[in-house]
N, C-alpha and C positions, 0 to 999 in steps of 0.2 A: 791573720784571718784565714789561714789554710789548715785543713786537716787531712792527714794521710790515713786512709783506711785501706791498708795494704793486705789484700787476700792473696798470699803467696801460695802457689802450689809447692809442695814439699821439695826441697833440694835433695841432691843425691846423698848428702850427709845425713838426711833425715829419713832414710829408708824408703825411697820411692819404690813402690812395687810395680806400678803400671803407668804407661802414658795414657793420654786421653785424646781420642779422635772425634771429629764431627762426622758421624756416620751418614747422616742425611739432614737436609733442611727443606721443608716443604711449605708451600704457600697455597692457600685456598683462594682460587680465582672465582669471579662471579659466575662464570659459565659452567662450573663444575657442579656435580650432583650434590644436593643438600644433605646434611646429616640430620636424620630424624631424631631430634633431641626431645626427650620426655619432659624436660623442665620448662621449655618454652622461652629460654633466654637466648637472645641473639648472640651475645658474646660467647656463650657456651657452644652454640651451634657452629660458629665460625672456627673456634679453637679445636673443637672435636673433629670437624671435617679435615682440618689441616693435620691433626694428629693421626688420623686414619691413613692419609696419604704418606705421612712420614714413616709410620709403621711399615707400610708396604715397601717403601723405598729401602728401609733399613733391613727388611726381612725379619722383623721381630713379631712376636705375638704380644698382645696387650699385657698379659700377665708376666712378661719378662721385664717390664719397666719398674724399677725399684724406687726411683724418685721421680715425681711429677711436679714441676714448678711452673706456676702461671704468673706472668709478669705484666699482664694487661692492666690499664688504668681506668679507662672510661667504660662504664658498664650500664646495663639496663637499670633504670631507676636508681642510679648511683649505688648499686648493691655493694655492701662491704662484707656482710656475713650471710651465709657461710662462705668459706673460701671457694673461689671458682675452681681451683685445682681439685678440691674434694668432690665437687659436682661432676667435673670431667672424669675423674677416676671411676665414678659410678656409671656414667654414660658409656664409657669405653670398656667397662668390665675389667678394670685393672685390679684384680684381687679384691674387689669390693665386698665379697662375701666370705673371704677366707678368715678363719679364726686367727687371732694374734700370735698364736704359738706354733703355727704350721706353715711350712714351705716359704716361698717368696712372698713378701709383703710389699705394698706400695705406700711410700710416704708422700702425701699430696699436700702442698701448701702454696700460698701466694707470696710473692715478693713485690713490694711497692717501692720502685726506685726509678720511676719515670722512664725516659728514653734510654737510660743506662741499664734498665732492669734485665734485659736478656743477657747482657755481658756478665752482670753480677750473678745471675742464676747459673750460667755456665760455669762460673768460678766456684760456686758452692758445690755443684755436682762433681766438678773435676777434683776437688779436694777429697771427696768421698771415694771416688774411683781410684785415685792415686794411693790412698791409704789402704786399699783392698777391702773396703767395707761394702761396696756395691760394684756391680759390673756395668749397669746401664742406667741412664737417666734421660729425661726429656724435659725441654723447656717449651712452653706454649705461650702465645700472645694473641690477643684479639682486642679490637677497639670498637666503640660505638659513639657516634657523634650525637651526644645528648641534645644538642641544639639544632639538629639537622633541619627542621622545618621552620624555625623562627629566628635563630640567631647563630647561624653557622660561622664559626671563626677559624677553627683549626684546620678545616678541610682535611680531616683525618682519613687515612686509608681504612675503610670499614670492612676489614676482612680479617683473616687469621693466619698464623704461622706456627710452625713447630720445628724444633731442632733436637735431633737424637745424638746422644753422646755415649761412647763405649770405650772399653779398654783397648789399648794398642801398645806396641813395643815402646819401651822407655826411649826418649830422645826424639820422638815424633809427636805430632799433634799440638795441643795447647801447651804453652809455656807458662811463665810466671804472670799472674794477673797483678795489675797495679791500679789502685783506685785512689782518687783524691777529691776532697770536697773544698769548695770555695765559698764559705758562708758570707764573705764580704760582698759577694755578687748575688745574694739571695733575691734581690729586687729585680733581677733580669726579667722574670715573669711573675705576675701576681694574679691570683685567682680569687674569685668571690662569687657568691650566689646572688642573683637578682630575680625579682618576680616580673614575669612578662606574660601577658594574656592569662593571668591567673595560675601560671605554672612556674616552678623554680627553674632557672636557667643558669648556666655556668658562664661567668664573665672572665675573660682572660685578657690581661693588659700587659703589653710588652714595653719594657723600658727602652727609650731611644738609644741607649748605649748597649743594649743586649748583644747585638752582633759582635761588637768589639770585645765585650767581656767574654763571650763564648770563645772567640778566637784566642784571646790571651790565655784563658784557662786551659784550653786544649793544648796549645803550644807548651805551656808550662808543665802540664802533666806528662806529655810525651818526652820532653827533654829530661825531666826528673827520672822517668822510667829508663831512658837510654843511659843516663849517667849512672844510675844504681846498678844496672846489669851490664854496663860497658858495651852498649850496642851502638852501631853507627848507622846513619840513614841509608847508606849504600847497600845494606844487606837485604833490603826488601824489594821483592818483585812486584808486590801490590800492597796498597794501604787502603783498607776498607774503613770508610769514615761515615758514621751515623751521627750527624750533628744537625742543628737547625739550618734550613736552606738559606737563611739570611747571611750566613758566614761566607765571606769571600773565599772561593776555592783557590784562586791564584795567590792570594796573600797567605793562605794556609800553607800551600806548597812552598812558597818562597821562604817563609819563616821556619819551616821544618827542614829546609835544605833538600827538598824532594822535587823530582820532576812531576809536573802536574799530570802527566800522562799515566802515572801509576796510581793516582788517587781515584778511588771509586766511591760513588755516592748512591744512596738508594732512591734513584729518580723513578717516580711512578706517575703516570698520567691516566686520568679517567675522563669519561664523557660526562659532563655535568647536566643538570636538569635543563639548561638552556641549549643543549646540543653541542656545546663547545668543549674542547679538550682543556683540562686544567690539571695542574700539578697537585698531588696530595702528599701528606706527610706520613711516611711509613712508621714513624714513632717507635713503638716497642717491637715492631717487626723488622726494623732496619737491618739488623745483623742477618736475619734469615733471608731477606730480600737480596742483600749483597752477596751472601754465600751462594744462593741459587743462581745469581747472574754470572758469577765469576768462576764457579767450581770447575767448569770444563777447561779452563785455561791454565789450571795448575799442573806443574810438572814435578816429578820426584825431587825433593830437596829444596823446592821453593819455600821461601819464608815470607809470610804475610804479616802485616801489623793490622790489628783490628782496634778501632777507636770508637767510643761512644760517649756522648755528652747529653745531659738533660738538665732540667731546671734544678736550681739549688745554689750555685751551679755544681753539678756532679760530673766527673770525668773518669773514664776507665780505659785501660788498654791492655792488650795481650798479644804475644806473637803466636803464630801457628806455622809449624814445619810440616810440609807434606811428605808423605811416605813415597 
């Protein structure tokens, strides 16, 4: 009942030309200036605002972005087409009016992979950079709680994020990506549409065993990754973990043979409509939230392990060596 979907960045024997660093990771907070989106879509506005901040942090111009990948899931009116990334490229003026045969062009598309989407998107961009096909790419995410007023279940972080990736010296930055699917645990989360007050709403049902299944799958994936690439748990100074909050953190550390102190989770609190603080799910922005929170603590030579898991159950992991 398992599938390995291994997106390996090219090994030295396969003519790696470049390493890949995370140049910047930006979050759009609620108190920041809004992006004046022409399309009127909330998910585009949040992602575009984050991308603008990310471009500024990276020192890039919009037309230098060669791949733009959007991995958000929940959208205005359950929008599926056109791709949000394509709309974003137009909003951000990323070579949107350039003829196909001249200069730098931007390939914009969406990836639908749940909470693992940002990691998967980074892996796709990393492959292109390593192969020398592009120099820069960006991953964006944004979410909208479709049931916000009538049936709020997920308590999603309704904001946006962006991650900028670029070339760096070989041996630094992102390492080999390892992805694994566990279809036997597909029932961990079930979604369906229901009619409520005359409008379609998204119903999400969690299996009572979901937390245990997520824990087992994450541990299995990380152990297989470490075995394949001969990695030991003691090499990591931090482990960035973007998984459902229901998973026991102490059990995860114990089963992975790690100190709980080096595990980092994307904890976000917001003030709810009742005036009380509540925890919200970073979901597709989990990697960006973690990177933003931890980046100042990195020292040259530090190795981090990044792990993400979403419904399916789908798990992915990758190492990052700091310059």
